[in-house]
Jmol script that loads the backbone (N, CA, C; Angstrom):
load data "model"
ATOM      1  N   ARG A   1     -32.495  25.511-224.247  1.00  0.00           N
ATOM      2  CA  ARG A   1     -33.572  25.689-223.486  1.00  0.00           C
ATOM      3  C   ARG A   1     -34.587  26.055-224.836  1.00  0.00           C
ATOM      4  N   THR A   2     -35.917  25.499-224.574  1.00  0.00           N
ATOM      5  CA  THR A   2     -36.714  25.919-225.758  1.00  0.00           C
ATOM      6  C   THR A   2     -38.191  26.284-225.012  1.00  0.00           C
ATOM      7  N   ASP A   3     -38.285  26.226-223.762  1.00  0.00           N
ATOM      8  CA  ASP A   3     -39.531  26.719-223.090  1.00  0.00           C
ATOM      9  C   ASP A   3     -39.601  28.277-223.373  1.00  0.00           C
ATOM     10  N   THR A   4     -41.007  28.662-223.688  1.00  0.00           N
ATOM     11  CA  THR A   4     -41.103  30.013-223.812  1.00  0.00           C
ATOM     12  C   THR A   4     -42.044  30.429-222.858  1.00  0.00           C
ATOM     13  N   PRO A   5     -42.488  31.868-222.626  1.00  0.00           N
ATOM     14  CA  PRO A   5     -43.271  32.480-221.749  1.00  0.00           C
ATOM     15  C   PRO A   5     -44.694  31.888-222.172  1.00  0.00           C
ATOM     16  N   LEU A   6     -45.179  31.846-223.381  1.00  0.00           N
ATOM     17  CA  LEU A   6     -46.299  31.570-224.023  1.00  0.00           C
ATOM     18  C   LEU A   6     -46.407  29.987-223.560  1.00  0.00           C
ATOM     19  N   LYS A   7     -45.497  28.940-223.666  1.00  0.00           N
ATOM     20  CA  LYS A   7     -45.545  27.639-223.465  1.00  0.00           C
ATOM     21  C   LYS A   7     -45.667  27.820-222.175  1.00  0.00           C
ATOM     22  N   ALA A   8     -44.833  28.382-221.199  1.00  0.00           N
ATOM     23  CA  ALA A   8     -44.935  28.243-219.458  1.00  0.00           C
ATOM     24  C   ALA A   8     -46.358  28.666-219.259  1.00  0.00           C
ATOM     25  N   ARG A   9     -46.987  29.618-219.992  1.00  0.00           N
ATOM     26  CA  ARG A   9     -48.424  29.772-219.468  1.00  0.00           C
ATOM     27  C   ARG A   9     -49.491  28.871-219.769  1.00  0.00           C
ATOM     28  N   GLY A  10     -49.258  28.405-221.062  1.00  0.00           N
ATOM     29  CA  GLY A  10     -50.199  27.078-221.427  1.00  0.00           C
ATOM     30  C   GLY A  10     -50.033  25.886-220.373  1.00  0.00           C
ATOM     31  N   THR A  11     -48.853  25.696-219.970  1.00  0.00           N
ATOM     32  CA  THR A  11     -48.786  24.474-219.052  1.00  0.00           C
ATOM     33  C   THR A  11     -49.045  25.008-217.644  1.00  0.00           C
ATOM     34  N   MET A  12     -48.896  25.840-217.301  1.00  0.00           N
ATOM     35  CA  MET A  12     -49.251  26.315-215.862  1.00  0.00           C
ATOM     36  C   MET A  12     -51.005  26.353-215.894  1.00  0.00           C
ATOM     37  N   ASN A  13     -51.572  26.558-216.887  1.00  0.00           N
ATOM     38  CA  ASN A  13     -53.149  26.815-217.001  1.00  0.00           C
ATOM     39  C   ASN A  13     -53.832  25.542-217.448  1.00  0.00           C
ATOM     40  N   ASP A  14     -53.026  24.471-218.147  1.00  0.00           N
ATOM     41  CA  ASP A  14     -53.363  23.504-218.983  1.00  0.00           C
ATOM     42  C   ASP A  14     -54.449  22.562-217.810  1.00  0.00           C
ATOM     43  N   PRO A  15     -55.520  22.034-217.838  1.00  0.00           N
ATOM     44  CA  PRO A  15     -56.294  21.215-217.186  1.00  0.00           C
ATOM     45  C   PRO A  15     -55.615  19.583-216.837  1.00  0.00           C
ATOM     46  N   VAL A  16     -54.840  19.454-217.564  1.00  0.00           N
ATOM     47  CA  VAL A  16     -54.090  18.346-217.552  1.00  0.00           C
ATOM     48  C   VAL A  16     -52.676  18.405-216.401  1.00  0.00           C
ATOM     49  N   ASP A  17     -52.188  19.601-216.539  1.00  0.00           N
ATOM     50  CA  ASP A  17     -51.031  20.019-215.956  1.00  0.00           C
ATOM     51  C   ASP A  17     -51.699  20.496-214.456  1.00  0.00           C
ATOM     52  N   ILE A  18     -52.438  21.146-214.269  1.00  0.00           N
ATOM     53  CA  ILE A  18     -53.196  21.513-213.103  1.00  0.00           C
ATOM     54  C   ILE A  18     -53.702  20.206-212.207  1.00  0.00           C
ATOM     55  N   GLU A  19     -54.220  19.128-212.920  1.00  0.00           N
ATOM     56  CA  GLU A  19     -54.610  17.904-212.330  1.00  0.00           C
ATOM     57  C   GLU A  19     -53.320  17.263-211.544  1.00  0.00           C
ATOM     58  N   ALA A  20     -52.315  17.169-212.493  1.00  0.00           N
ATOM     59  CA  ALA A  20     -50.972  16.596-212.048  1.00  0.00           C
ATOM     60  C   ALA A  20     -50.527  17.402-210.687  1.00  0.00           C
ATOM     61  N   ALA A  21     -50.673  18.542-210.715  1.00  0.00           N
ATOM     62  CA  ALA A  21     -50.242  19.478-209.924  1.00  0.00           C
ATOM     63  C   ALA A  21     -50.832  18.888-208.582  1.00  0.00           C
ATOM     64  N   ARG A  22     -52.160  19.104-208.478  1.00  0.00           N
ATOM     65  CA  ARG A  22     -53.118  18.580-207.349  1.00  0.00           C
ATOM     66  C   ARG A  22     -52.606  17.334-207.048  1.00  0.00           C
ATOM     67  N   THR A  23     -52.329  16.292-207.849  1.00  0.00           N
ATOM     68  CA  THR A  23     -51.983  15.184-207.271  1.00  0.00           C
ATOM     69  C   THR A  23     -50.567  15.008-206.542  1.00  0.00           C
ATOM     70  N   LEU A  24     -49.660  15.980-207.051  1.00  0.00           N
ATOM     71  CA  LEU A  24     -48.325  16.039-206.453  1.00  0.00           C
ATOM     72  C   LEU A  24     -48.561  17.067-205.193  1.00  0.00           C
ATOM     73  N   ALA A  25     -49.402  17.925-204.902  1.00  0.00           N
ATOM     74  CA  ALA A  25     -49.591  18.633-203.969  1.00  0.00           C
ATOM     75  C   ALA A  25     -50.199  17.445-202.826  1.00  0.00           C
ATOM     76  N   ARG A  26     -50.934  16.684-203.188  1.00  0.00           N
ATOM     77  CA  ARG A  26     -51.438  15.612-201.923  1.00  0.00           C
ATOM     78  C   ARG A  26     -50.264  15.001-201.551  1.00  0.00           C
ATOM     79  N   ARG A  27     -49.601  14.619-202.590  1.00  0.00           N
ATOM     80  CA  ARG A  27     -48.341  13.593-201.851  1.00  0.00           C
ATOM     81  C   ARG A  27     -47.350  14.645-200.885  1.00  0.00           C
ATOM     82  N   MET A  28     -47.413  15.862-201.210  1.00  0.00           N
ATOM     83  CA  MET A  28     -46.420  16.928-200.750  1.00  0.00           C
ATOM     84  C   MET A  28     -46.713  16.965-199.394  1.00  0.00           C
ATOM     85  N   SER A  29     -48.109  17.252-199.344  1.00  0.00           N
ATOM     86  CA  SER A  29     -48.816  17.597-198.105  1.00  0.00           C
ATOM     87  C   SER A  29     -48.657  16.688-196.931  1.00  0.00           C
ATOM     88  N   VAL A  30     -48.423  15.313-197.205  1.00  0.00           N
ATOM     89  CA  VAL A  30     -48.476  14.217-196.364  1.00  0.00           C
ATOM     90  C   VAL A  30     -46.925  13.969-196.105  1.00  0.00           C
ATOM     91  N   SER A  31     -45.924  14.696-196.825  1.00  0.00           N
ATOM     92  CA  SER A  31     -44.625  14.092-196.737  1.00  0.00           C
ATOM     93  C   SER A  31     -43.791  14.705-195.416  1.00  0.00           C
ATOM     94  N   GLY A  32     -44.569  15.335-194.852  1.00  0.00           N
ATOM     95  CA  GLY A  32     -43.726  15.753-193.264  1.00  0.00           C
ATOM     96  C   GLY A  32     -44.395  17.026-192.917  1.00  0.00           C
ATOM     97  N   PRO A  33     -43.824  17.377-191.415  1.00  0.00           N
ATOM     98  CA  PRO A  33     -44.924  18.348-190.599  1.00  0.00           C
ATOM     99  C   PRO A  33     -44.338  20.013-191.127  1.00  0.00           C
ATOM    100  N   THR A  34     -43.326  19.941-191.867  1.00  0.00           N
ATOM    101  CA  THR A  34     -42.891  21.321-192.130  1.00  0.00           C
ATOM    102  C   THR A  34     -42.723  21.606-193.595  1.00  0.00           C
ATOM    103  N   ALA A  35     -42.651  23.080-193.837  1.00  0.00           N
ATOM    104  CA  ALA A  35     -42.819  23.415-195.181  1.00  0.00           C
ATOM    105  C   ALA A  35     -41.674  22.894-195.888  1.00  0.00           C
ATOM    106  N   GLY A  36     -40.729  22.911-195.196  1.00  0.00           N
ATOM    107  CA  GLY A  36     -39.258  22.617-196.000  1.00  0.00           C
ATOM    108  C   GLY A  36     -39.240  21.207-196.212  1.00  0.00           C
ATOM    109  N   LYS A  37     -39.780  20.114-195.422  1.00  0.00           N
ATOM    110  CA  LYS A  37     -39.868  18.724-195.803  1.00  0.00           C
ATOM    111  C   LYS A  37     -40.909  18.599-196.964  1.00  0.00           C
ATOM    112  N   LYS A  38     -41.836  19.358-197.034  1.00  0.00           N
ATOM    113  CA  LYS A  38     -43.132  19.140-198.026  1.00  0.00           C
ATOM    114  C   LYS A  38     -42.317  19.846-199.687  1.00  0.00           C
ATOM    115  N   VAL A  39     -41.562  20.731-199.337  1.00  0.00           N
ATOM    116  CA  VAL A  39     -40.691  21.109-200.779  1.00  0.00           C
ATOM    117  C   VAL A  39     -39.692  20.121-200.937  1.00  0.00           C
ATOM    118  N   ARG A  40     -38.936  19.762-200.009  1.00  0.00           N
ATOM    119  CA  ARG A  40     -37.953  18.689-200.611  1.00  0.00           C
ATOM    120  C   ARG A  40     -38.608  17.342-201.001  1.00  0.00           C
ATOM    121  N   ALA A  41     -39.914  17.169-200.513  1.00  0.00           N
ATOM    122  CA  ALA A  41     -40.490  15.818-201.104  1.00  0.00           C
ATOM    123  C   ALA A  41     -40.815  16.259-202.496  1.00  0.00           C
ATOM    124  N   GLY A  42     -41.356  17.429-202.756  1.00  0.00           N
ATOM    125  CA  GLY A  42     -41.638  17.800-204.129  1.00  0.00           C
ATOM    126  C   GLY A  42     -40.762  17.719-204.893  1.00  0.00           C
ATOM    127  N   PHE A  43     -39.541  18.161-204.616  1.00  0.00           N
ATOM    128  CA  PHE A  43     -38.221  18.334-205.550  1.00  0.00           C
ATOM    129  C   PHE A  43     -37.874  16.975-205.902  1.00  0.00           C
ATOM    130  N   ARG A  44     -37.833  15.850-204.950  1.00  0.00           N
ATOM    131  CA  ARG A  44     -37.601  14.545-204.924  1.00  0.00           C
ATOM    132  C   ARG A  44     -38.392  13.957-205.796  1.00  0.00           C
ATOM    133  N   LEU A  45     -39.652  14.193-205.925  1.00  0.00           N
ATOM    134  CA  LEU A  45     -40.516  13.607-206.764  1.00  0.00           C
ATOM    135  C   LEU A  45     -40.481  14.014-208.250  1.00  0.00           C
ATOM    136  N   THR A  46     -40.295  15.209-208.802  1.00  0.00           N
ATOM    137  CA  THR A  46     -40.342  15.886-209.928  1.00  0.00           C
ATOM    138  C   THR A  46     -38.665  15.884-210.311  1.00  0.00           C
ATOM    139  N   LEU A  47     -37.956  16.223-209.719  1.00  0.00           N
ATOM    140  CA  LEU A  47     -36.554  16.368-210.034  1.00  0.00           C
ATOM    141  C   LEU A  47     -35.524  15.506-209.913  1.00  0.00           C
ATOM    142  N   ILE A  48     -35.656  14.565-208.837  1.00  0.00           N
ATOM    143  CA  ILE A  48     -35.098  13.464-208.190  1.00  0.00           C
ATOM    144  C   ILE A  48     -33.639  14.318-207.902  1.00  0.00           C
ATOM    145  N   ARG A  49     -33.902  15.448-207.302  1.00  0.00           N
ATOM    146  CA  ARG A  49     -32.926  16.009-206.248  1.00  0.00           C
ATOM    147  C   ARG A  49     -33.326  16.725-205.188  1.00  0.00           C
ATOM    148  N   LEU A  50     -32.696  16.980-204.277  1.00  0.00           N
ATOM    149  CA  LEU A  50     -32.809  18.213-203.234  1.00  0.00           C
ATOM    150  C   LEU A  50     -32.838  19.623-203.774  1.00  0.00           C
ATOM    151  N   PRO A  51     -33.678  20.279-203.240  1.00  0.00           N
ATOM    152  CA  PRO A  51     -33.518  21.606-203.458  1.00  0.00           C
ATOM    153  C   PRO A  51     -32.359  22.411-202.764  1.00  0.00           C
ATOM    154  N   ALA A  52     -31.740  23.507-203.519  1.00  0.00           N
ATOM    155  CA  ALA A  52     -31.068  24.138-203.057  1.00  0.00           C
ATOM    156  C   ALA A  52     -31.590  25.143-201.922  1.00  0.00           C
ATOM    157  N   GLU A  53     -30.895  25.718-200.961  1.00  0.00           N
ATOM    158  CA  GLU A  53     -31.596  26.623-199.884  1.00  0.00           C
ATOM    159  C   GLU A  53     -32.441  27.611-200.280  1.00  0.00           C
ATOM    160  N   LYS A  54     -31.797  28.409-201.339  1.00  0.00           N
ATOM    161  CA  LYS A  54     -32.717  29.456-201.849  1.00  0.00           C
ATOM    162  C   LYS A  54     -33.963  29.142-202.473  1.00  0.00           C
ATOM    163  N   GLU A  55     -33.867  27.949-203.395  1.00  0.00           N
ATOM    164  CA  GLU A  55     -34.985  27.253-204.164  1.00  0.00           C
ATOM    165  C   GLU A  55     -36.059  27.037-203.263  1.00  0.00           C
ATOM    166  N   MET A  56     -35.872  26.417-202.129  1.00  0.00           N
ATOM    167  CA  MET A  56     -36.578  25.918-200.739  1.00  0.00           C
ATOM    168  C   MET A  56     -37.150  27.172-200.513  1.00  0.00           C
ATOM    169  N   GLN A  57     -36.360  28.369-200.216  1.00  0.00           N
ATOM    170  CA  GLN A  57     -36.889  29.464-199.394  1.00  0.00           C
ATOM    171  C   GLN A  57     -38.066  30.352-200.573  1.00  0.00           C
ATOM    172  N   ARG A  58     -37.587  30.199-201.821  1.00  0.00           N
ATOM    173  CA  ARG A  58     -38.578  30.962-202.403  1.00  0.00           C
ATOM    174  C   ARG A  58     -39.833  30.131-202.625  1.00  0.00           C
ATOM    175  N   LEU A  59     -39.938  28.746-202.618  1.00  0.00           N
ATOM    176  CA  LEU A  59     -41.107  28.020-202.907  1.00  0.00           C
ATOM    177  C   LEU A  59     -42.067  27.975-201.621  1.00  0.00           C
ATOM    178  N   VAL A  60     -41.158  27.869-200.360  1.00  0.00           N
ATOM    179  CA  VAL A  60     -41.801  27.974-199.173  1.00  0.00           C
ATOM    180  C   VAL A  60     -42.441  29.513-199.046  1.00  0.00           C
ATOM    181  N   ALA A  61     -42.058  30.587-199.486  1.00  0.00           N
ATOM    182  CA  ALA A  61     -42.293  32.054-199.448  1.00  0.00           C
ATOM    183  C   ALA A  61     -43.489  31.923-200.547  1.00  0.00           C
ATOM    184  N   LEU A  62     -43.605  31.342-201.898  1.00  0.00           N
ATOM    185  CA  LEU A  62     -44.664  31.332-202.649  1.00  0.00           C
ATOM    186  C   LEU A  62     -45.961  30.696-201.834  1.00  0.00           C
ATOM    187  N   ARG A  63     -45.731  29.483-201.367  1.00  0.00           N
ATOM    188  CA  ARG A  63     -47.022  29.029-200.424  1.00  0.00           C
ATOM    189  C   ARG A  63     -47.480  30.201-199.388  1.00  0.00           C
ATOM    190  N   ASP A  64     -46.340  30.731-198.793  1.00  0.00           N
ATOM    191  CA  ASP A  64     -46.909  31.702-197.650  1.00  0.00           C
ATOM    192  C   ASP A  64     -47.412  32.769-198.297  1.00  0.00           C
ATOM    193  N   ALA A  65     -47.255  33.227-199.423  1.00  0.00           N
ATOM    194  CA  ALA A  65     -47.904  34.511-200.441  1.00  0.00           C
ATOM    195  C   ALA A  65     -49.090  34.199-200.824  1.00  0.00           C
ATOM    196  N   VAL A  66     -49.428  32.932-201.339  1.00  0.00           N
ATOM    197  CA  VAL A  66     -50.876  32.511-201.798  1.00  0.00           C
ATOM    198  C   VAL A  66     -51.472  32.007-200.602  1.00  0.00           C
ATOM    199  N   LEU A  67     -51.410  31.505-199.631  1.00  0.00           N
ATOM    200  CA  LEU A  67     -52.259  30.793-198.849  1.00  0.00           C
ATOM    201  C   LEU A  67     -53.253  31.958-198.201  1.00  0.00           C
ATOM    202  N   PRO A  68     -52.896  33.078-197.739  1.00  0.00           N
ATOM    203  CA  PRO A  68     -53.978  34.112-197.504  1.00  0.00           C
ATOM    204  C   PRO A  68     -55.255  34.069-198.406  1.00  0.00           C
ATOM    205  N   ALA A  69     -54.985  34.416-199.737  1.00  0.00           N
ATOM    206  CA  ALA A  69     -55.976  34.583-200.921  1.00  0.00           C
ATOM    207  C   ALA A  69     -56.887  33.163-200.495  1.00  0.00           C
ATOM    208  N   TYR A  70     -56.232  31.928-200.541  1.00  0.00           N
ATOM    209  CA  TYR A  70     -57.042  30.710-200.430  1.00  0.00           C
ATOM    210  C   TYR A  70     -57.897  30.772-199.196  1.00  0.00           C
ATOM    211  N   ARG A  71     -57.235  31.443-198.160  1.00  0.00           N
ATOM    212  CA  ARG A  71     -57.946  31.319-196.774  1.00  0.00           C
ATOM    213  C   ARG A  71     -59.324  32.131-196.969  1.00  0.00           C
ATOM    214  N   GLN A  72     -59.214  33.164-197.696  1.00  0.00           N
ATOM    215  CA  GLN A  72     -60.341  34.338-197.676  1.00  0.00           C
ATOM    216  C   GLN A  72     -61.375  33.846-198.850  1.00  0.00           C
ATOM    217  N   ASP A  73     -60.922  33.141-199.493  1.00  0.00           N
ATOM    218  CA  ASP A  73     -61.977  32.735-200.550  1.00  0.00           C
ATOM    219  C   ASP A  73     -61.986  31.002-200.626  1.00  0.00           C
ATOM    220  N   GLU A  74     -62.850  30.664-199.793  1.00  0.00           N
ATOM    221  CA  GLU A  74     -63.137  29.043-199.913  1.00  0.00           C
ATOM    222  C   GLU A  74     -63.398  28.577-201.063  1.00  0.00           C
ATOM    223  N   LYS A  75     -64.219  28.934-202.004  1.00  0.00           N
ATOM    224  CA  LYS A  75     -64.694  28.253-203.228  1.00  0.00           C
ATOM    225  C   LYS A  75     -63.371  28.323-204.263  1.00  0.00           C
ATOM    226  N   LYS A  76     -62.449  29.298-204.013  1.00  0.00           N
ATOM    227  CA  LYS A  76     -61.345  29.589-205.138  1.00  0.00           C
ATOM    228  C   LYS A  76     -60.371  28.352-204.281  1.00  0.00           C
ATOM    229  N   ALA A  77     -60.302  28.254-203.034  1.00  0.00           N
ATOM    230  CA  ALA A  77     -59.317  27.258-202.666  1.00  0.00           C
ATOM    231  C   ALA A  77     -60.038  25.790-203.022  1.00  0.00           C
ATOM    232  N   LEU A  78     -61.363  25.515-202.816  1.00  0.00           N
ATOM    233  CA  LEU A  78     -61.842  24.162-202.985  1.00  0.00           C
ATOM    234  C   LEU A  78     -61.651  23.830-204.516  1.00  0.00           C
ATOM    235  N   GLU A  79     -61.717  24.888-205.478  1.00  0.00           N
ATOM    236  CA  GLU A  79     -61.798  24.828-206.944  1.00  0.00           C
ATOM    237  C   GLU A  79     -60.076  24.039-207.262  1.00  0.00           C
ATOM    238  N   MET A  80     -59.405  24.767-206.679  1.00  0.00           N
ATOM    239  CA  MET A  80     -57.868  24.733-206.807  1.00  0.00           C
ATOM    240  C   MET A  80     -57.197  23.303-206.321  1.00  0.00           C
ATOM    241  N   ALA A  81     -57.805  22.917-205.103  1.00  0.00           N
ATOM    242  CA  ALA A  81     -57.696  21.676-204.570  1.00  0.00           C
ATOM    243  C   ALA A  81     -58.043  20.502-204.745  1.00  0.00           C
ATOM    244  N   THR A  82     -59.253  20.555-205.418  1.00  0.00           N
ATOM    245  CA  THR A  82     -59.985  19.294-205.789  1.00  0.00           C
ATOM    246  C   THR A  82     -60.547  19.061-207.143  1.00  0.00           C
ATOM    247  N   ASN A  83     -60.849  20.221-207.797  1.00  0.00           N
ATOM    248  CA  ASN A  83     -61.566  20.045-209.225  1.00  0.00           C
ATOM    249  C   ASN A  83     -60.470  19.578-210.349  1.00  0.00           C
ATOM    250  N   PRO A  84     -60.348  18.598-210.907  1.00  0.00           N
ATOM    251  CA  PRO A  84     -61.756  17.500-211.010  1.00  0.00           C
ATOM    252  C   PRO A  84     -61.207  16.175-210.100  1.00  0.00           C
ATOM    253  N   ILE A  85     -60.483  16.274-209.620  1.00  0.00           N
ATOM    254  CA  ILE A  85     -59.628  14.790-209.017  1.00  0.00           C
ATOM    255  C   ILE A  85     -60.562  14.417-207.904  1.00  0.00           C
ATOM    256  N   GLY A  86     -61.322  15.065-207.476  1.00  0.00           N
ATOM    257  CA  GLY A  86     -62.274  14.541-206.011  1.00  0.00           C
ATOM    258  C   GLY A  86     -61.805  15.246-204.864  1.00  0.00           C
ATOM    259  N   ALA A  87     -62.634  15.050-203.917  1.00  0.00           N
ATOM    260  CA  ALA A  87     -62.845  15.681-202.498  1.00  0.00           C
ATOM    261  C   ALA A  87     -61.075  15.461-202.185  1.00  0.00           C
ATOM    262  N   ALA A  88     -61.100  16.596-201.055  1.00  0.00           N
ATOM    263  CA  ALA A  88     -59.721  16.551-200.505  1.00  0.00           C
ATOM    264  C   ALA A  88     -59.760  15.686-199.458  1.00  0.00           C
ATOM    265  N   PRO A  89     -58.332  15.021-198.937  1.00  0.00           N
ATOM    266  CA  PRO A  89     -58.555  13.841-198.193  1.00  0.00           C
ATOM    267  C   PRO A  89     -59.082  14.103-196.937  1.00  0.00           C
ATOM    268  N   LYS A  90     -59.920  13.302-196.277  1.00  0.00           N
ATOM    269  CA  LYS A  90     -60.449  13.557-194.998  1.00  0.00           C
ATOM    270  C   LYS A  90     -59.529  14.267-193.971  1.00  0.00           C
ATOM    271  N   GLY A  91     -60.062  15.501-193.592  1.00  0.00           N
ATOM    272  CA  GLY A  91     -59.293  16.228-192.383  1.00  0.00           C
ATOM    273  C   GLY A  91     -58.333  17.163-192.903  1.00  0.00           C
ATOM    274  N   ALA A  92     -58.216  17.185-194.367  1.00  0.00           N
ATOM    275  CA  ALA A  92     -57.381  18.078-195.086  1.00  0.00           C
ATOM    276  C   ALA A  92     -57.673  19.483-194.997  1.00  0.00           C
ATOM    277  N   ASP A  93     -56.620  20.360-194.649  1.00  0.00           N
ATOM    278  CA  ASP A  93     -56.882  21.815-194.729  1.00  0.00           C
ATOM    279  C   ASP A  93     -56.945  22.300-196.380  1.00  0.00           C
ATOM    280  N   VAL A  94     -58.208  22.697-196.830  1.00  0.00           N
ATOM    281  CA  VAL A  94     -58.405  22.803-198.073  1.00  0.00           C
ATOM    282  C   VAL A  94     -57.427  23.966-198.511  1.00  0.00           C
ATOM    283  N   ALA A  95     -57.383  25.053-197.867  1.00  0.00           N
ATOM    284  CA  ALA A  95     -56.680  26.198-198.198  1.00  0.00           C
ATOM    285  C   ALA A  95     -55.169  25.930-198.344  1.00  0.00           C
ATOM    286  N   ASP A  96     -54.661  25.304-197.557  1.00  0.00           N
ATOM    287  CA  ASP A  96     -53.112  25.081-197.546  1.00  0.00           C
ATOM    288  C   ASP A  96     -53.144  23.799-198.759  1.00  0.00           C
ATOM    289  N   LEU A  97     -54.003  22.821-198.888  1.00  0.00           N
ATOM    290  CA  LEU A  97     -53.794  21.973-200.130  1.00  0.00           C
ATOM    291  C   LEU A  97     -53.932  22.846-201.249  1.00  0.00           C
ATOM    292  N   ALA A  98     -54.664  23.885-201.445  1.00  0.00           N
ATOM    293  CA  ALA A  98     -54.492  24.840-202.561  1.00  0.00           C
ATOM    294  C   ALA A  98     -53.410  25.614-202.849  1.00  0.00           C
ATOM    295  N   ALA A  99     -52.748  26.039-201.587  1.00  0.00           N
ATOM    296  CA  ALA A  99     -51.508  26.516-201.821  1.00  0.00           C
ATOM    297  C   ALA A  99     -50.346  25.612-201.999  1.00  0.00           C
ATOM    298  N   TRP A 100     -50.530  24.432-201.667  1.00  0.00           N
ATOM    299  CA  TRP A 100     -49.589  23.559-202.253  1.00  0.00           C
ATOM    300  C   TRP A 100     -49.655  23.083-203.436  1.00  0.00           C
ATOM    301  N   THR A 101     -50.764  23.209-204.059  1.00  0.00           N
ATOM    302  CA  THR A 101     -51.155  22.830-205.338  1.00  0.00           C
ATOM    303  C   THR A 101     -50.323  23.999-206.429  1.00  0.00           C
ATOM    304  N   THR A 102     -50.154  25.030-205.771  1.00  0.00           N
ATOM    305  CA  THR A 102     -49.703  26.383-206.747  1.00  0.00           C
ATOM    306  C   THR A 102     -48.290  26.148-206.702  1.00  0.00           C
ATOM    307  N   VAL A 103     -47.661  25.595-205.584  1.00  0.00           N
ATOM    308  CA  VAL A 103     -46.225  25.346-205.452  1.00  0.00           C
ATOM    309  C   VAL A 103     -46.062  23.925-206.277  1.00  0.00           C
ATOM    310  N   ALA A 104     -46.785  22.936-206.187  1.00  0.00           N
ATOM    311  CA  ALA A 104     -46.667  21.799-207.544  1.00  0.00           C
ATOM    312  C   ALA A 104     -46.583  22.366-208.798  1.00  0.00           C
ATOM    313  N   ASN A 105     -47.532  23.273-209.031  1.00  0.00           N
ATOM    314  CA  ASN A 105     -47.592  23.538-210.234  1.00  0.00           C
ATOM    315  C   ASN A 105     -46.417  24.343-210.869  1.00  0.00           C
ATOM    316  N   THR A 106     -45.667  25.195-210.003  1.00  0.00           N
ATOM    317  CA  THR A 106     -44.588  25.809-210.015  1.00  0.00           C
ATOM    318  C   THR A 106     -43.478  24.605-210.440  1.00  0.00           C
ATOM    319  N   LEU A 107     -43.287  23.562-209.616  1.00  0.00           N
ATOM    320  CA  LEU A 107     -42.319  22.658-209.824  1.00  0.00           C
ATOM    321  C   LEU A 107     -42.382  22.042-211.173  1.00  0.00           C
ATOM    322  N   LEU A 108     -43.795  21.769-211.337  1.00  0.00           N
ATOM    323  CA  LEU A 108     -43.867  20.978-212.789  1.00  0.00           C
ATOM    324  C   LEU A 108     -43.742  21.918-213.835  1.00  0.00           C
ATOM    325  N   ASN A 109     -43.449  23.100-213.920  1.00  0.00           N
ATOM    326  CA  ASN A 109     -43.445  24.184-214.806  1.00  0.00           C
ATOM    327  C   ASN A 109     -41.909  24.793-214.892  1.00  0.00           C
ATOM    328  N   LEU A 110     -40.993  24.113-214.037  1.00  0.00           N
ATOM    329  CA  LEU A 110     -39.499  24.478-214.158  1.00  0.00           C
ATOM    330  C   LEU A 110     -39.193  23.954-215.376  1.00  0.00           C
ATOM    331  N   ASP A 111     -38.334  24.730-215.692  1.00  0.00           N
ATOM    332  CA  ASP A 111     -37.699  24.450-217.006  1.00  0.00           C
ATOM    333  C   ASP A 111     -36.734  23.163-216.785  1.00  0.00           C
ATOM    334  N   GLU A 112     -36.225  22.857-215.761  1.00  0.00           N
ATOM    335  CA  GLU A 112     -35.492  21.526-215.557  1.00  0.00           C
ATOM    336  C   GLU A 112     -36.384  20.243-215.450  1.00  0.00           C
ATOM    337  N   THR A 113     -37.752  20.746-215.140  1.00  0.00           N
ATOM    338  CA  THR A 113     -38.833  19.638-215.057  1.00  0.00           C
ATOM    339  C   THR A 113     -39.250  19.393-216.603  1.00  0.00           C
ATOM    340  N   VAL A 114     -39.719  20.600-217.229  1.00  0.00           N
ATOM    341  CA  VAL A 114     -40.228  20.465-218.362  1.00  0.00           C
ATOM    342  C   VAL A 114     -39.247  19.817-219.551  1.00  0.00           C
ATOM    343  N   MET A 115     -37.967  20.076-219.294  1.00  0.00           N
ATOM    344  CA  MET A 115     -37.030  19.458-220.436  1.00  0.00           C
ATOM    345  C   MET A 115     -36.630  18.126-220.087  1.00  0.00           C
ATOM    346  N   LYS A 116     -37.175  17.769-218.775  1.00  0.00           N
ATOM    347  CA  LYS A 116     -37.074  16.165-218.813  1.00  0.00           C
ATOM    348  C   LYS A 116     -38.023  15.412-218.940  1.00  0.00           C
ATOM    349  N   ARG A 117     -39.171  15.641-218.894  1.00  0.00           N
ATOM    350  CA  ARG A 117     -40.431  15.122-219.300  1.00  0.00           C
ATOM    351  C   ARG A 117     -40.482  14.219-220.942  1.00  0.00           C
TER     352      ARG A 117
END
end "model"
wireframe off; spacefill off
backbone 0.3
color backbone group
């Protein structure tokens, strides 16, 4: 494994990686009605496998933890969910989409994902 904390910080904040996370989050957000289905879709798209139960629980917990902050700060949610790829899909919950972007960014920054790029 060659990923370092500094590299991880860079990839989590790099505009290209965040844009990729926004795109992945949009795909995840329409993949099913439950958080579990959305996480499974993200895993299949990034890692070509299903998540273990513990992995799914952690990512759903991450989404649940960041969602209130995005609900309280509409500007922050809009920035995370839309800038620079464009407006959120019609009827989308922007705070929820921002929270899924955080989850997608985490998936894209997993060692297992980074090492497969």
